[in-house]
Biopython code that builds the backbone (N, CA, C, O; Angstrom):
import numpy as np
from Bio.PDB.StructureBuilder import StructureBuilder

atoms = [
    (1, "MET", "N", (-73.776, -16.405, -90.628)),
    (1, "MET", "CA", (-72.320, -15.657, -90.793)),
    (1, "MET", "C", (-71.751, -15.993, -89.154)),
    (1, "MET", "O", (-72.320, -15.471, -88.194)),
    (2, "ALA", "N", (-70.584, -16.909, -88.979)),
    (2, "ALA", "CA", (-70.099, -16.757, -87.587)),
    (2, "ALA", "C", (-68.907, -15.948, -87.424)),
    (2, "ALA", "O", (-67.821, -15.927, -88.002)),
    (3, "ARG", "N", (-69.477, -15.215, -86.364)),
    (3, "ARG", "CA", (-68.365, -14.131, -86.063)),
    (3, "ARG", "C", (-66.962, -14.738, -85.015)),
    (3, "ARG", "O", (-66.928, -15.616, -84.153)),
    (4, "ILE", "N", (-66.166, -14.042, -85.427)),
    (4, "ILE", "CA", (-64.970, -14.880, -84.673)),
    (4, "ILE", "C", (-64.516, -14.021, -83.462)),
    (4, "ILE", "O", (-64.322, -12.828, -83.695)),
    (5, "PRO", "N", (-64.382, -14.336, -82.586)),
    (5, "PRO", "CA", (-64.535, -13.563, -81.344)),
    (5, "PRO", "C", (-62.943, -12.772, -81.419)),
    (5, "PRO", "O", (-62.035, -13.358, -82.008)),
    (6, "ALA", "N", (-62.717, -11.516, -80.827)),
    (6, "ALA", "CA", (-61.595, -11.159, -80.870)),
    (6, "ALA", "C", (-60.591, -11.344, -80.072)),
    (6, "ALA", "O", (-59.459, -10.948, -80.350)),
    (7, "ARG", "N", (-60.927, -12.043, -78.858)),
    (7, "ARG", "CA", (-59.781, -12.335, -77.649)),
    (7, "ARG", "C", (-60.231, -13.881, -78.000)),
    (7, "ARG", "O", (-61.329, -14.425, -77.879)),
    (8, "THR", "N", (-59.176, -14.300, -78.403)),
    (8, "THR", "CA", (-59.031, -15.782, -78.467)),
    (8, "THR", "C", (-57.717, -16.261, -77.994)),
    (8, "THR", "O", (-56.747, -15.943, -78.683)),
    (9, "PRO", "N", (-57.510, -17.014, -76.872)),
    (9, "PRO", "CA", (-56.264, -17.591, -76.630)),
    (9, "PRO", "C", (-55.539, -18.287, -77.527)),
    (9, "PRO", "O", (-56.091, -18.854, -78.469)),
    (10, "PRO", "N", (-53.933, -18.330, -77.293)),
    (10, "PRO", "CA", (-53.032, -18.711, -78.355)),
    (10, "PRO", "C", (-53.476, -20.005, -78.975)),
    (10, "PRO", "O", (-54.290, -20.624, -78.290)),
    (11, "PRO", "N", (-53.172, -20.484, -79.970)),
    (11, "PRO", "CA", (-53.510, -21.941, -80.468)),
    (11, "PRO", "C", (-52.892, -22.913, -79.280)),
    (11, "PRO", "O", (-53.629, -23.637, -78.609)),
    (12, "ASP", "N", (-51.610, -22.858, -79.113)),
    (12, "ASP", "CA", (-50.861, -23.749, -78.855)),
    (12, "ASP", "C", (-51.197, -23.953, -77.113)),
    (12, "ASP", "O", (-50.494, -24.705, -76.439)),
    (13, "GLY", "N", (-52.471, -23.102, -76.457)),
    (13, "GLY", "CA", (-52.677, -23.375, -75.266)),
    (13, "GLY", "C", (-52.155, -22.227, -74.385)),
    (13, "GLY", "O", (-52.747, -21.611, -73.499)),
    (14, "GLY", "N", (-50.674, -22.069, -74.931)),
    (14, "GLY", "CA", (-50.029, -20.936, -74.187)),
    (14, "GLY", "C", (-49.913, -21.145, -72.537)),
    (14, "GLY", "O", (-50.427, -22.055, -71.888)),
    (15, "SER", "N", (-49.095, -20.049, -72.041)),
    (15, "SER", "CA", (-49.021, -20.128, -70.496)),
    (15, "SER", "C", (-49.868, -18.884, -69.915)),
    (15, "SER", "O", (-50.355, -17.936, -70.531)),
    (16, "LEU", "N", (-49.892, -19.192, -68.495)),
    (16, "LEU", "CA", (-50.645, -17.889, -67.777)),
    (16, "LEU", "C", (-49.873, -16.558, -68.035)),
    (16, "LEU", "O", (-48.645, -16.547, -68.125)),
    (17, "CYS", "N", (-50.696, -15.354, -68.157)),
    (17, "CYS", "CA", (-50.034, -14.064, -68.529)),
    (17, "CYS", "C", (-49.622, -13.471, -67.194)),
    (17, "CYS", "O", (-50.293, -13.278, -66.180)),
    (18, "ALA", "N", (-48.462, -13.256, -67.433)),
    (18, "ALA", "CA", (-47.521, -12.847, -66.110)),
    (18, "ALA", "C", (-48.248, -11.590, -65.526)),
    (18, "ALA", "O", (-48.369, -11.469, -64.307)),
    (19, "ASP", "N", (-48.730, -10.656, -66.397)),
    (19, "ASP", "CA", (-49.025, -9.146, -66.032)),
    (19, "ASP", "C", (-50.253, -9.226, -65.216)),
    (19, "ASP", "O", (-50.170, -8.534, -64.201)),
    (20, "CYS", "N", (-51.518, -9.948, -65.372)),
    (20, "CYS", "CA", (-52.778, -10.058, -64.913)),
    (20, "CYS", "C", (-53.133, -11.287, -64.361)),
    (20, "CYS", "O", (-54.226, -11.568, -63.870)),
    (21, "SER", "N", (-52.128, -12.026, -64.468)),
    (21, "SER", "CA", (-52.213, -13.350, -63.763)),
    (21, "SER", "C", (-53.206, -14.197, -64.069)),
    (21, "SER", "O", (-53.729, -14.849, -63.165)),
    (22, "GLY", "N", (-53.634, -14.328, -65.419)),
    (22, "GLY", "CA", (-54.751, -15.168, -65.930)),
    (22, "GLY", "C", (-56.191, -14.491, -66.081)),
    (22, "GLY", "O", (-57.169, -15.063, -66.562)),
    (23, "VAL", "N", (-56.167, -13.221, -65.609)),
    (23, "VAL", "CA", (-57.584, -12.830, -65.164)),
    (23, "VAL", "C", (-57.988, -12.091, -66.573)),
    (23, "VAL", "O", (-59.153, -11.939, -66.939)),
    (24, "GLY", "N", (-56.890, -11.681, -67.265)),
    (24, "GLY", "CA", (-57.328, -10.594, -68.626)),
    (24, "GLY", "C", (-57.635, -9.231, -68.548)),
    (24, "GLY", "O", (-57.781, -8.413, -69.457)),
    (25, "ARG", "N", (-57.729, -9.074, -67.079)),
    (25, "ARG", "CA", (-58.166, -7.517, -66.909)),
    (25, "ARG", "C", (-57.004, -7.117, -65.788)),
    (25, "ARG", "O", (-56.369, -7.900, -65.081)),
    (26, "VAL", "N", (-56.909, -5.582, -65.837)),
    (26, "VAL", "CA", (-55.887, -4.957, -65.156)),
    (26, "VAL", "C", (-56.850, -3.770, -64.350)),
    (26, "VAL", "O", (-57.855, -3.314, -64.895)),
    (27, "ARG", "N", (-56.416, -3.350, -63.020)),
    (27, "ARG", "CA", (-56.920, -2.007, -62.584)),
    (27, "ARG", "C", (-55.751, -1.208, -63.013)),
    (27, "ARG", "O", (-54.580, -1.554, -62.861)),
    (28, "VAL", "N", (-56.205, 0.002, -63.618)),
    (28, "VAL", "CA", (-55.548, 1.261, -64.051)),
    (28, "VAL", "C", (-55.845, 2.242, -62.899)),
    (28, "VAL", "O", (-56.969, 2.604, -62.552)),
    (29, "ALA", "N", (-54.718, 2.603, -62.381)),
    (29, "ALA", "CA", (-54.738, 3.706, -61.242)),
    (29, "ALA", "C", (-54.470, 5.003, -61.948)),
    (29, "ALA", "O", (-53.641, 5.060, -62.856)),
    (30, "GLU", "N", (-55.215, 6.132, -61.513)),
    (30, "GLU", "CA", (-54.857, 7.357, -62.365)),
    (30, "GLU", "C", (-54.668, 8.149, -60.895)),
    (30, "GLU", "O", (-55.346, 7.892, -59.901)),
    (31, "VAL", "N", (-53.605, 9.170, -60.960)),
    (31, "VAL", "CA", (-53.347, 9.854, -59.687)),
    (31, "VAL", "C", (-53.929, 11.474, -60.437)),
    (31, "VAL", "O", (-53.557, 11.975, -61.498)),
    (32, "ARG", "N", (-54.858, 11.955, -59.525)),
    (32, "ARG", "CA", (-55.490, 13.299, -59.976)),
    (32, "ARG", "C", (-54.681, 14.298, -58.770)),
    (32, "ARG", "O", (-54.234, 13.895, -57.696)),
    (33, "ARG", "N", (-54.651, 15.562, -59.250)),
    (33, "ARG", "CA", (-54.135, 16.534, -58.664)),
    (33, "ARG", "C", (-55.123, 17.810, -58.771)),
    (33, "ARG", "O", (-55.573, 18.211, -59.845)),
    (34, "ARG", "N", (-55.379, 18.346, -57.617)),
    (34, "ARG", "CA", (-56.114, 19.722, -57.793)),
    (34, "ARG", "C", (-55.765, 20.628, -56.529)),
    (34, "ARG", "O", (-56.064, 20.320, -55.375)),
    (35, "LEU", "N", (-55.205, 21.589, -56.839)),
    (35, "LEU", "CA", (-55.130, 22.864, -55.826)),
    (35, "LEU", "C", (-53.886, 22.062, -54.638)),
    (35, "LEU", "O", (-54.090, 22.073, -53.424)),
    (36, "PHE", "N", (-52.800, 21.497, -55.185)),
    (36, "PHE", "CA", (-51.764, 20.998, -54.397)),
    (36, "PHE", "C", (-52.339, 19.762, -53.527)),
    (36, "PHE", "O", (-51.607, 19.313, -52.645)),
    (37, "ILE", "N", (-53.568, 19.213, -53.725)),
    (37, "ILE", "CA", (-53.961, 17.746, -52.880)),
    (37, "ILE", "C", (-53.778, 16.809, -54.071)),
    (37, "ILE", "O", (-54.169, 16.963, -55.227)),
    (38, "PHE", "N", (-53.035, 15.717, -53.478)),
    (38, "PHE", "CA", (-53.132, 14.469, -54.358)),
    (38, "PHE", "C", (-53.993, 13.543, -53.864)),
    (38, "PHE", "O", (-54.180, 13.394, -52.657)),
    (39, "TRP", "N", (-54.621, 12.802, -54.856)),
    (39, "TRP", "CA", (-55.500, 11.628, -54.500)),
    (39, "TRP", "C", (-55.529, 10.477, -55.429)),
    (39, "TRP", "O", (-56.008, 10.707, -56.540)),
    (40, "ARG", "N", (-55.117, 9.319, -55.188)),
    (40, "ARG", "CA", (-54.908, 8.161, -56.121)),
    (40, "ARG", "C", (-56.227, 7.498, -56.073)),
    (40, "ARG", "O", (-56.714, 7.079, -55.023)),
    (41, "THR", "N", (-56.899, 7.395, -57.438)),
    (41, "THR", "CA", (-58.285, 6.780, -57.179)),
    (41, "THR", "C", (-57.928, 5.645, -58.351)),
    (41, "THR", "O", (-57.242, 5.969, -59.320)),
    (42, "VAL", "N", (-58.486, 4.185, -58.174)),
    (42, "VAL", "CA", (-58.617, 3.439, -59.157)),
    (42, "VAL", "C", (-59.896, 3.690, -59.948)),
    (42, "VAL", "O", (-61.033, 3.466, -59.534)),
    (43, "THR", "N", (-59.499, 4.279, -61.372)),
    (43, "THR", "CA", (-60.635, 4.786, -62.004)),
    (43, "THR", "C", (-61.537, 3.681, -62.862)),
    (43, "THR", "O", (-62.756, 3.623, -63.024)),
    (44, "TYR", "N", (-60.563, 2.905, -63.302)),
    (44, "TYR", "CA", (-61.245, 2.187, -64.373)),
    (44, "TYR", "C", (-60.442, 0.477, -64.459)),
    (44, "TYR", "O", (-59.331, 0.202, -64.005)),
    (45, "VAL", "N", (-61.078, -0.158, -64.937)),
    (45, "VAL", "CA", (-60.368, -1.641, -65.269)),
    (45, "VAL", "C", (-60.233, -1.783, -66.710)),
    (45, "VAL", "O", (-61.193, -1.610, -67.462)),
    (46, "ASP", "N", (-59.216, -2.055, -67.066)),
    (46, "ASP", "CA", (-58.858, -1.994, -68.749)),
    (46, "ASP", "C", (-58.302, -3.692, -68.861)),
    (46, "ASP", "O", (-57.953, -4.394, -67.912)),
    (47, "SER", "N", (-58.337, -3.992, -69.999)),
    (47, "SER", "CA", (-58.059, -5.195, -70.495)),
    (47, "SER", "C", (-56.639, -5.213, -70.670)),
    (47, "SER", "O", (-56.040, -4.281, -71.207)),
    (48, "CYS", "N", (-55.921, -6.539, -70.109)),
    (48, "CYS", "CA", (-54.550, -6.248, -70.111)),
    (48, "CYS", "C", (-54.161, -6.400, -71.391)),
    (48, "CYS", "O", (-54.693, -7.113, -72.243)),
    (49, "TRP", "N", (-53.050, -5.587, -71.519)),
    (49, "TRP", "CA", (-52.474, -5.237, -72.999)),
    (49, "TRP", "C", (-51.414, -6.561, -73.262)),
    (49, "TRP", "O", (-51.115, -6.674, -74.451)),
    (50, "THR", "N", (-50.913, -7.389, -72.525)),
    (50, "THR", "CA", (-49.750, -8.360, -72.855)),
    (50, "THR", "C", (-50.746, -9.424, -73.327)),
    (50, "THR", "O", (-50.269, -10.093, -74.244)),
    (51, "CYS", "N", (-51.691, -9.694, -73.059)),
    (51, "CYS", "CA", (-52.499, -10.845, -73.589)),
    (51, "CYS", "C", (-53.592, -10.509, -74.329)),
    (51, "CYS", "O", (-53.964, -11.442, -75.041)),
    (52, "ASN", "N", (-54.351, -9.349, -74.436)),
    (52, "ASN", "CA", (-55.356, -8.833, -75.093)),
    (52, "ASN", "C", (-56.478, -9.230, -74.583)),
    (52, "ASN", "O", (-57.454, -9.479, -75.291)),
    (53, "GLY", "N", (-56.479, -9.361, -73.043)),
    (53, "GLY", "CA", (-57.697, -10.008, -72.243)),
    (53, "GLY", "C", (-57.961, -11.330, -72.392)),
    (53, "GLY", "O", (-59.011, -11.732, -71.892)),
    (54, "THR", "N", (-57.299, -12.067, -72.930)),
    (54, "THR", "CA", (-57.444, -13.450, -72.835)),
    (54, "THR", "C", (-56.922, -14.222, -71.609)),
    (54, "THR", "O", (-57.448, -15.275, -71.247)),
    (55, "GLY", "N", (-55.804, -13.630, -70.943)),
    (55, "GLY", "CA", (-55.417, -14.279, -69.959)),
    (55, "GLY", "C", (-54.192, -15.352, -70.136)),
    (55, "GLY", "O", (-53.490, -15.795, -69.227)),
    (56, "ARG", "N", (-54.123, -15.607, -71.294)),
    (56, "ARG", "CA", (-52.781, -16.453, -71.692)),
    (56, "ARG", "C", (-52.098, -15.749, -72.999)),
    (56, "ARG", "O", (-52.620, -14.995, -73.820)),
    (57, "VAL", "N", (-51.038, -16.138, -72.939)),
    (57, "VAL", "CA", (-50.018, -15.507, -73.796)),
    (57, "VAL", "C", (-49.311, -16.952, -74.219)),
    (57, "VAL", "O", (-49.090, -17.930, -73.505)),
    (58, "PRO", "N", (-49.000, -16.720, -75.807)),
    (58, "PRO", "CA", (-48.188, -18.005, -76.554)),
    (58, "PRO", "C", (-46.970, -18.033, -75.729)),
    (58, "PRO", "O", (-46.505, -17.078, -75.108)),
    (59, "ARG", "N", (-46.468, -19.322, -75.792)),
    (59, "ARG", "CA", (-45.063, -19.791, -74.861)),
    (59, "ARG", "C", (-43.927, -18.707, -75.201)),
    (59, "ARG", "O", (-43.329, -17.994, -74.395)),
    (60, "TRP", "N", (-43.783, -18.761, -76.575)),
    (60, "TRP", "CA", (-42.592, -17.755, -76.892)),
    (60, "TRP", "C", (-42.754, -16.521, -76.438)),
    (60, "TRP", "O", (-41.700, -15.887, -76.385)),
    (61, "LYS", "N", (-43.883, -15.854, -76.028)),
    (61, "LYS", "CA", (-43.900, -14.546, -75.301)),
    (61, "LYS", "C", (-43.969, -14.436, -73.967)),
    (61, "LYS", "O", (-43.943, -13.371, -73.351)),
    (62, "ALA", "N", (-44.078, -15.779, -73.387)),
    (62, "ALA", "CA", (-44.021, -15.897, -71.816)),
    (62, "ALA", "C", (-42.644, -15.331, -71.120)),
    (62, "ALA", "O", (-41.546, -15.671, -71.562)),
    (63, "ARG", "N", (-42.753, -14.623, -70.227)),
    (63, "ARG", "CA", (-41.724, -14.325, -69.663)),
    (63, "ARG", "C", (-40.969, -15.551, -68.602)),
    (63, "ARG", "O", (-41.676, -16.215, -67.844)),
    (64, "ARG", "N", (-39.796, -15.699, -68.653)),
    (64, "ARG", "CA", (-38.910, -16.834, -68.048)),
    (64, "ARG", "C", (-39.170, -18.156, -68.479)),
    (64, "ARG", "O", (-38.503, -19.092, -68.037)),
]
sb = StructureBuilder()
sb.init_structure("model")
sb.init_model(0)
sb.init_chain("A")
sb.init_seg("    ")
for serial, (resi, resn, name, xyz) in enumerate(atoms, 1):
    if name == "N":
        sb.init_residue(resn, " ", resi, " ")
    sb.init_atom(name, np.array(xyz, "f"), 0.0, 1.0, " ", f" {name:<3s}", serial, name[0])
structure = sb.get_structure()
């Protein structure tokens, strides 16, 4: 039984995702606060929500 991959690029080839610039992953920065001390840490790499991790979006969904 063949498994269909969850992250498939759009059928028409599409265009490069503007949010992650075709990488498919984005860095999510988290700001932590403790006792009036702020520090910003890049904690995890998340898959891009615009292109669902494929790096490409359909032409109708592409910006500009």
